[in-house]
C-alpha positions as CSV (number, residue, x, y, z in Angstrom):
1,M,-35.3,72.9,-80.6
2,S,-33.6,70.4,-83.0
3,R,-31.8,71.8,-86.1
4,R,-33.8,71.3,-89.3
5,I,-31.7,70.3,-92.2
6,V,-33.3,69.8,-95.7
7,I,-31.3,68.2,-98.5
8,V,-32.6,68.4,-102.1
9,G,-31.3,65.6,-104.3
10,G,-31.1,61.8,-103.8
11,G,-27.8,61.0,-105.5
12,P,-24.5,60.3,-103.8
13,A,-23.9,63.9,-102.8
14,G,-27.4,64.2,-101.2
15,V,-27.1,60.9,-99.4
16,G,-23.6,61.7,-98.3
17,A,-24.8,65.1,-97.0
18,A,-27.6,63.4,-95.1
19,L,-25.3,60.9,-93.5
20,G,-22.6,63.5,-92.8
21,A,-25.2,65.7,-91.1
22,R,-26.4,62.8,-89.0
23,Q,-22.8,62.1,-87.9
24,Q,-22.4,65.7,-86.9
25,D,-25.7,66.2,-85.1
26,A,-27.4,63.2,-83.7
27,A,-30.5,65.2,-82.8
28,A,-31.1,67.0,-86.1
29,E,-34.3,66.6,-88.0
30,I,-33.0,65.7,-91.5
31,T,-35.2,65.5,-94.5
32,L,-33.9,64.2,-97.9
33,V,-36.1,65.3,-100.8
34,N,-35.8,63.1,-103.9
35,D,-37.7,63.4,-107.1
36,E,-37.3,59.8,-108.0
37,Q,-39.7,57.1,-106.8
38,H,-36.8,55.0,-105.4
39,E,-34.7,54.6,-102.4
40,P,-31.5,56.5,-103.4
41,Y,-29.4,54.1,-105.5
42,E,-25.9,53.9,-106.9
43,K,-25.6,55.3,-110.5
44,P,-22.4,53.5,-111.7
45,P,-24.1,50.1,-112.2
46,L,-26.7,51.6,-114.6
47,S,-24.4,51.5,-117.6
48,K,-23.0,48.1,-116.8
49,A,-24.7,45.5,-114.6
50,V,-28.2,46.9,-115.0
51,L,-27.9,47.0,-118.8
52,T,-26.5,43.4,-119.0
53,G,-29.2,42.1,-116.6
54,R,-26.8,41.1,-113.8
55,A,-28.4,43.6,-111.3
56,M,-31.3,45.9,-110.8
57,P,-30.9,49.5,-109.5
58,E,-32.5,48.7,-106.2
59,H,-29.8,46.1,-105.5
60,A,-27.3,48.9,-104.7
61,P,-28.8,51.4,-102.2
62,I,-26.3,54.2,-101.5
63,A,-27.1,54.1,-97.7
64,G,-26.9,50.3,-97.5
65,P,-29.6,47.7,-96.9
66,K,-31.5,49.7,-94.3
67,G,-31.6,52.7,-96.6
68,V,-31.5,56.3,-95.3
69,A,-34.2,55.5,-92.8
70,G,-31.7,53.4,-91.0
71,A,-29.9,56.7,-90.1
72,N,-33.1,58.3,-88.9
73,I,-33.4,60.4,-92.1
74,T,-36.8,61.2,-93.5
75,L,-37.0,60.4,-97.2
76,K,-39.7,62.5,-99.0
77,T,-40.5,61.9,-102.7
78,A,-41.2,65.3,-104.3
79,R,-39.8,67.8,-106.8
80,V,-38.6,71.1,-105.3
81,T,-39.6,74.0,-107.5
82,A,-38.6,77.0,-105.4
83,I,-36.6,78.2,-102.4
84,D,-38.1,80.9,-100.3
85,K,-35.1,82.4,-98.6
86,A,-37.1,84.9,-96.5
87,S,-39.1,82.2,-94.8
88,R,-36.4,79.5,-95.0
89,T,-38.6,77.0,-96.8
90,V,-38.4,75.0,-99.9
91,V,-41.6,74.7,-102.0
92,T,-42.5,71.5,-103.8
93,E,-44.5,71.0,-107.0
94,S,-47.6,70.2,-105.0
95,G,-47.3,73.4,-103.0
96,E,-46.0,71.9,-99.8
97,R,-43.6,74.1,-97.9
98,I,-40.7,72.4,-96.0
99,P,-38.9,74.6,-93.4
100,Y,-35.2,74.5,-92.9
101,D,-32.5,76.0,-90.7
102,S,-29.8,74.7,-93.1
103,L,-30.4,73.8,-96.7
104,V,-28.2,71.6,-98.9
105,L,-28.6,71.6,-102.6
106,A,-27.4,68.3,-104.2
107,T,-29.3,68.6,-107.4
108,G,-26.5,66.9,-109.5
109,S,-26.3,67.3,-113.2
110,R,-28.5,66.7,-116.3
111,N,-27.8,65.0,-119.6
112,R,-26.6,67.4,-122.3
113,I,-29.3,67.1,-124.9
114,L,-28.2,67.4,-128.5
115,P,-30.9,69.0,-130.7
116,M,-30.3,66.5,-133.4
117,F,-31.1,63.7,-131.0
118,P,-34.2,64.7,-129.0
119,H,-34.7,62.7,-125.9
120,D,-38.4,62.1,-126.5
121,R,-37.9,60.6,-130.0
122,P,-38.5,56.8,-130.1
123,G,-35.3,54.9,-130.5
124,I,-33.1,57.6,-128.9
125,Y,-31.9,57.2,-125.3
126,Y,-29.9,59.2,-122.8
127,L,-28.8,57.5,-119.5
128,R,-28.8,59.0,-116.1
129,T,-31.6,57.5,-114.0
130,A,-32.9,54.0,-113.1
131,D,-36.0,54.5,-115.3
132,E,-33.8,55.5,-118.3
133,A,-31.6,52.5,-117.7
134,L,-34.5,50.1,-117.5
135,A,-36.1,51.5,-120.7
136,L,-32.8,51.2,-122.5
137,K,-32.3,47.6,-121.2
138,A,-35.7,46.6,-122.5
139,H,-34.9,47.9,-126.0
140,L,-31.4,46.3,-126.0
141,G,-33.2,43.0,-125.5
142,L,-34.8,43.5,-128.9
143,A,-32.0,45.2,-130.8
144,K,-29.3,43.9,-133.1
145,S,-27.5,47.2,-133.7
146,L,-26.7,50.3,-131.7
147,I,-25.1,53.7,-132.4
148,L,-23.4,55.4,-129.5
149,I,-22.9,59.2,-129.9
150,G,-19.8,60.1,-127.8
151,G,-16.7,58.3,-126.8
152,G,-16.6,59.3,-123.1
153,V,-16.5,57.1,-120.0
154,V,-20.2,56.4,-119.7
155,G,-20.8,56.0,-123.4
156,L,-18.0,53.5,-123.7
157,E,-19.4,51.5,-120.7
158,V,-22.8,51.3,-122.6
159,A,-20.9,50.2,-125.7
160,A,-19.1,47.5,-123.8
161,S,-22.3,46.3,-122.2
162,A,-24.1,46.2,-125.6
163,A,-21.2,44.3,-127.2
164,E,-21.3,41.7,-124.4
165,L,-25.0,41.2,-125.2
166,G,-24.0,40.4,-128.8
167,I,-25.2,43.7,-130.3
168,K,-23.4,45.3,-133.2
169,V,-22.1,48.7,-131.8
170,T,-20.8,51.8,-133.6
171,V,-19.3,54.6,-131.6
172,I,-19.2,58.0,-133.2
173,E,-16.8,60.4,-131.6
174,I,-16.0,64.0,-132.8
175,A,-12.6,64.1,-131.2
176,P,-9.4,62.5,-132.7
177,R,-9.6,59.7,-130.0
178,I,-11.8,58.3,-127.4
179,L,-11.6,59.4,-123.7
180,A,-9.6,62.5,-124.7
181,R,-10.7,64.4,-121.6
182,V,-9.5,61.8,-119.1
183,C,-6.4,59.9,-120.4
184,D,-3.3,60.0,-122.6
185,H,-3.0,58.8,-126.2
186,E,-1.5,55.4,-125.2
187,T,-4.1,54.5,-122.6
188,S,-6.8,55.6,-125.0
189,A,-5.3,53.3,-127.7
190,I,-5.3,50.3,-125.3
191,I,-9.0,50.8,-124.5
192,H,-9.8,51.5,-128.2
193,Q,-8.2,48.2,-129.2
194,R,-10.1,46.3,-126.6
195,H,-13.4,47.6,-128.0
196,R,-12.2,46.7,-131.5
197,E,-11.5,43.1,-130.3
198,H,-15.1,42.9,-129.1
199,G,-16.4,44.0,-132.5
200,V,-17.1,47.7,-131.7
201,D,-16.6,50.0,-134.7
202,V,-15.2,53.3,-133.3
203,Q,-15.4,56.2,-135.7
204,T,-13.2,59.1,-134.4
205,E,-13.0,62.6,-135.9
206,T,-16.6,62.1,-137.1
207,V,-19.2,64.8,-137.1
208,C,-22.9,64.0,-137.2
209,V,-24.9,66.2,-139.5
210,G,-28.2,64.5,-139.9
211,L,-30.7,61.9,-138.6
212,Q,-32.9,59.9,-140.8
213,A,-35.9,57.5,-140.2
214,L,-35.6,54.4,-142.4
215,P,-38.6,52.5,-143.8
216,D,-37.7,49.4,-141.7
217,G,-38.1,51.4,-138.5
218,K,-34.4,51.9,-137.9
219,L,-32.7,55.3,-137.5
220,A,-29.7,56.3,-139.5
221,V,-27.0,58.9,-138.6
222,V,-25.5,60.8,-141.5
223,T,-21.9,62.2,-141.0
224,K,-20.1,65.1,-142.5
225,N,-18.2,62.7,-144.8
226,S,-21.6,61.6,-146.2
227,D,-21.4,58.2,-144.5
228,T,-24.6,56.7,-143.2
229,F,-24.8,54.5,-140.1
230,P,-28.1,52.7,-139.6
231,A,-29.1,51.1,-136.2
232,D,-32.1,49.9,-134.2
233,L,-31.4,52.5,-131.5
234,I,-29.2,55.4,-130.6
235,V,-27.7,56.2,-127.2
236,V,-26.3,59.7,-126.7
237,G,-23.4,60.2,-124.2
238,A,-22.6,63.9,-124.8
239,G,-21.7,64.8,-121.2
240,A,-23.7,66.6,-118.6
241,V,-24.6,70.1,-117.4
242,P,-25.0,71.2,-113.8
243,D,-28.6,71.2,-112.5
244,D,-28.3,74.7,-111.0
245,A,-31.7,76.1,-112.1
246,L,-33.2,76.0,-108.6
247,A,-30.2,77.9,-107.2
248,Q,-30.2,80.4,-110.0
249,A,-33.9,81.1,-109.6
250,A,-33.3,81.7,-105.9
251,G,-30.7,84.3,-106.6
252,L,-27.7,82.3,-105.5
253,A,-24.3,82.9,-107.2
254,V,-24.1,80.6,-110.2
255,Q,-21.4,80.2,-112.9
256,D,-21.8,76.9,-114.8
257,G,-22.6,75.4,-111.4
258,I,-23.5,76.7,-108.0
259,L,-20.5,78.7,-106.6
260,V,-19.4,77.4,-103.2
261,D,-16.5,77.9,-100.8
262,D,-14.3,75.2,-99.4
263,R,-17.0,74.5,-96.8
264,G,-19.7,74.1,-99.4
265,R,-21.4,77.3,-98.5
266,T,-23.2,79.3,-101.2
267,S,-23.6,83.0,-101.4
268,E,-26.4,82.6,-98.8
269,P,-24.9,81.7,-95.4
270,D,-27.6,79.1,-94.5
271,I,-27.6,77.4,-98.0
272,F,-25.0,74.9,-98.9
273,A,-24.4,72.9,-102.1
274,A,-22.5,69.7,-102.9
275,G,-21.6,67.4,-105.8
276,D,-21.9,67.7,-109.5
277,C,-24.1,70.9,-109.3
278,T,-21.3,72.9,-107.7
279,R,-18.2,74.9,-108.8
280,F,-15.5,75.2,-106.2
281,A,-11.9,76.4,-105.9
282,G,-9.5,73.8,-107.3
283,P,-5.7,74.1,-107.4
284,N,-5.8,75.7,-110.8
285,G,-8.9,77.9,-110.4
286,P,-12.7,77.2,-110.1
287,V,-13.6,73.7,-111.2
288,R,-16.6,71.5,-111.5
289,L,-16.2,67.7,-111.1
290,E,-18.5,65.0,-112.2
291,N,-17.8,61.6,-110.6
292,W,-19.2,59.4,-107.9
293,R,-16.4,59.7,-105.3
294,H,-16.3,63.5,-105.5
295,A,-20.1,63.7,-105.0
296,Q,-20.1,61.3,-102.0
297,E,-17.1,62.9,-100.3
298,H,-18.1,66.5,-101.0
299,G,-21.6,65.7,-99.8
300,A,-20.3,64.2,-96.5
301,V,-18.2,67.3,-95.8
302,V,-20.9,69.7,-96.7
303,G,-23.5,67.8,-94.7
304,R,-21.4,68.0,-91.6
305,N,-20.9,71.8,-92.1
306,A,-24.7,72.3,-92.6
307,A,-25.1,70.6,-89.2
308,G,-22.7,73.0,-87.5
309,G,-19.3,71.6,-88.5
310,D,-16.4,73.4,-90.0
311,A,-14.5,71.1,-92.3
312,A,-12.7,72.1,-95.5
313,Y,-13.1,70.1,-98.7
314,N,-9.7,69.4,-100.3
315,P,-10.2,66.5,-102.7
316,V,-7.9,64.4,-104.8
317,P,-10.3,63.7,-107.7
318,S,-10.7,60.2,-109.0
319,F,-12.9,58.2,-111.4
320,W,-13.2,54.6,-112.4
321,S,-14.7,52.7,-115.3
322,E,-15.3,49.0,-116.1
323,Q,-15.2,48.0,-119.7
324,Y,-14.9,44.3,-120.5
325,D,-11.9,43.0,-118.4
326,L,-10.5,46.5,-118.1
327,Y,-10.7,48.3,-114.7
328,I,-9.8,51.9,-115.5
329,Q,-9.0,54.4,-112.8
330,G,-7.8,58.0,-112.9
331,M,-6.5,59.9,-109.9
332,G,-5.3,63.5,-109.3
333,W,-5.4,67.0,-110.9
334,P,-4.1,66.9,-114.5
335,V,-1.8,69.8,-115.5
336,A,-1.8,71.4,-118.9
337,Q,1.9,70.7,-119.5
338,P,3.3,67.8,-117.4
339,S,7.0,68.0,-116.8
340,A,7.2,64.3,-117.6
341,R,5.0,61.3,-118.5
342,V,6.1,58.0,-117.1
343,R,4.6,54.6,-118.0
344,R,4.8,51.7,-115.5
345,K,4.0,48.2,-116.8
346,V,2.7,46.4,-113.8
347,S,2.0,43.1,-115.7
348,D,0.9,42.0,-119.2
349,K,-2.7,43.2,-118.4
350,A,-1.9,46.1,-116.0
351,T,-0.3,49.4,-116.6
352,V,-0.1,52.9,-115.0
353,L,0.7,56.3,-116.7
354,F,2.0,59.0,-114.4
355,E,2.0,62.7,-115.2
356,L,4.5,64.7,-113.1
357,D,4.5,68.3,-112.1
358,G,8.1,68.7,-111.1
359,A,9.0,66.0,-108.6
360,N,5.4,65.3,-107.6
361,I,2.7,63.1,-109.2
362,A,-0.1,65.4,-110.5
363,Y,-2.2,62.7,-112.2
364,A,-2.2,59.0,-112.8
365,I,-4.4,56.7,-114.8
366,G,-4.2,52.9,-114.5
367,I,-5.7,49.8,-116.1
368,N,-6.1,46.8,-113.8
369,A,-3.8,48.4,-111.3
370,Q,-6.2,48.8,-108.3
371,R,-3.6,48.1,-105.6
372,D,-1.1,50.6,-107.1
373,I,-3.8,53.3,-107.5
374,A,-4.5,53.1,-103.7
375,T,-0.9,53.9,-103.0
376,I,-0.7,56.6,-105.7
377,R,-3.6,58.4,-104.0
378,R,-1.5,58.7,-100.8
379,L,1.6,59.8,-102.8
380,I,-0.5,62.6,-104.4
381,E,-2.3,63.6,-101.1
382,R,1.0,63.8,-99.2
383,Q,2.8,65.5,-102.1
384,V,5.7,63.1,-101.9
385,A,8.6,63.8,-104.2
386,V,9.2,60.9,-106.5
387,D,11.9,59.7,-108.9
388,A,10.7,59.2,-112.5
389,A,13.0,56.2,-113.1
390,E,11.7,54.5,-110.0
391,L,8.1,55.1,-111.0
392,A,8.8,53.4,-114.3
393,D,10.5,50.4,-112.7
394,P,7.8,47.8,-111.6
395,S,10.4,46.2,-109.3
396,K,10.4,49.3,-107.2
397,Q,7.5,49.2,-104.7
398,L,5.3,52.3,-104.7
399,N,4.7,51.8,-100.9
400,A,8.4,52.3,-100.3
401,M,8.2,55.7,-101.9
402,L,5.9,56.8,-99.0
403,K,8.7,56.3,-96.5
404,P,11.0,59.3,-95.8
405,K,14.3,59.1,-97.5
406,S,17.2,58.3,-95.1
């Protein structure tokens, strides 16, 4: 009898798991259960090309032009509401029971909803799905002003897209600088300056204390300093929380994410989990990652294991962001106290900042340095000892550092 593999979630982790399972077991019956009425699509374009009208969500199917059906994977549109571990079935909202031999939870994450900015209030938007992106795009076409709550990666992508559409944008960030979680002060300042050049007003160290409805239909954000910022609409980018409710209700071990081992196995041997919804062992303790590459690669490993494989997941985390003409990439595991920070100026428009842990690169973030970042990934993966002076010298080729010293 063919192995029955059920995957819950149609994001990059879910699709990665389905494709990985198919690679491992050509005869398996694989069912991907997705609660969106779409062929699984890439999320990164939602805050960029979709908002600016250069693309639609369906233009970027995760599994390619043939979709998941091209890999003989059954796509079922339904919302899973329960896991019956005793009978090894998942139960959908309509009451349908889908049996499994192996189950993969790839439920992703949910927007962190701020009580001051309820998601169902007209004029307030959060961004995670195609439907949310298209609703926001429609309002942007009518708007002249926008407030963005939060200066993180996705929020700043929305700010850049709106500014390119000619909309007056104000970013309100509680931290002393934008992108504080992912980059150093100097890189943050470069990106901040590019937003300023495009007319974006970035308000840092600013706390929102109130929301007002104005007579002209606009909304106004009131800050702790008693400043008032009016706008036609508000987009909230306050981060995400793991969508682990289904796992928790089933009695799986959960701790701000579904706890999994390096094979993606949960506290139940026949239930696996992958992607944003999980917490796994990183080099500095349990960690949860939220980015596209992690979700896809973790999903692929976990899918193979759910289909009988035995592969370990040992990632080098990475992210990327496109804002105006800046292509921003981060790579590696940041350490609390780097032994050194080294800046490498690749060109007038390209730079890389390295954080070292002893003689090894722990983390790097680059702007318009795609070719260098590919080599840096290999330097991190192979734990190659590097010389800080050579890293800072753009005349020294990074590729040469991969070669053993004579």
